[in-house]
C-alpha positions in Angstrom: 107.0 101.5 85.7 104.4 103.7 84.0 101.0 101.9 83.5 98.0 103.0 81.5 94.6 101.6 82.2 91.4 102.4 79.9 88.4 102.3 82.2 84.6 102.3 81.6 81.9 104.5 83.3 84.2 107.5 83.8 82.0 110.6 83.5 83.4 113.8 85.2 85.8 115.2 87.7 84.0 113.6 90.6 84.6 110.2 89.3 88.4 111.1 88.8 88.4 112.4 92.3 87.0 109.2 93.5 89.5 107.1 91.6 92.4 109.0 92.8 91.6 108.8 96.4 90.5 105.2 95.9 93.9 104.3 94.5 95.8 106.5 97.0 94.1 104.4 99.8 95.9 101.1 98.7 99.2 103.1 98.4 100.4 102.1 101.9 99.9 98.3 101.1 101.7 98.6 97.7 103.7 100.8 95.5 101.4 103.4 93.6 102.4 106.8 92.9 101.4 109.8 90.3 97.9 108.8 89.7 96.3 110.9 86.9 92.9 110.5 85.4 91.9 111.8 81.9 88.3 112.0 81.9 88.1 112.6 78.0 90.1 109.3 77.4 88.8 107.3 80.3 92.3 106.8 81.1 94.1 106.2 84.4 98.0 106.8 84.4 100.0 105.8 87.3 103.4 104.4 88.3 103.4 101.0 89.8 104.9 97.4 89.3 103.1 94.7 87.6 102.0 92.8 90.8 100.4 96.0 92.2 98.7 96.5 88.9 96.3 93.5 89.5 95.4 95.3 93.0 94.8 98.6 91.1 92.5 97.0 88.5 90.5 95.2 91.2 90.1 98.4 93.1 88.9 100.4 90.2 86.4 97.8 89.5 85.1 97.7 93.0 84.7 101.4 92.6 82.6 100.8 89.6 85.3 101.5 86.8 86.3 98.2 85.2 89.0 98.2 82.8 87.7 98.2 79.1 87.2 94.7 78.0 86.3 93.5 81.4 82.7 92.8 82.3 80.9 96.2 82.8 77.8 95.0 84.7 74.8 97.1 86.0 76.3 96.9 89.6 79.7 98.6 88.2 77.4 101.2 86.6 75.5 102.0 89.7 78.8 102.0 91.8 80.3 104.5 89.5 77.2 106.9 89.8 77.7 106.5 93.5 81.3 107.1 93.2 80.9 110.0 91.1 78.5 111.7 93.6 80.8 111.2 96.5 83.8 112.4 94.4 81.8 115.6 93.7 81.4 116.2 97.3 85.1 115.9 98.1 86.1 118.4 95.5 
């Protein structure tokens, strides 16, 4: 099923790259496919089931990109800057 998640702290293609790679890393444990990130809208779109969606949201938060409406702490913001830099190196 197609899922859309609006997230905080998304700044650039480096961030998007980190998110895509991070979500692919849980793909073997769960069913996640066709991950797309729209930087302008701060939107992650993917195909997965409702159970796996909770795992995806947890992973996004751990990477520094919590869902809009969730707590966006200083730690999340700091993690997103690191994730952004790492993602740019992988481009």
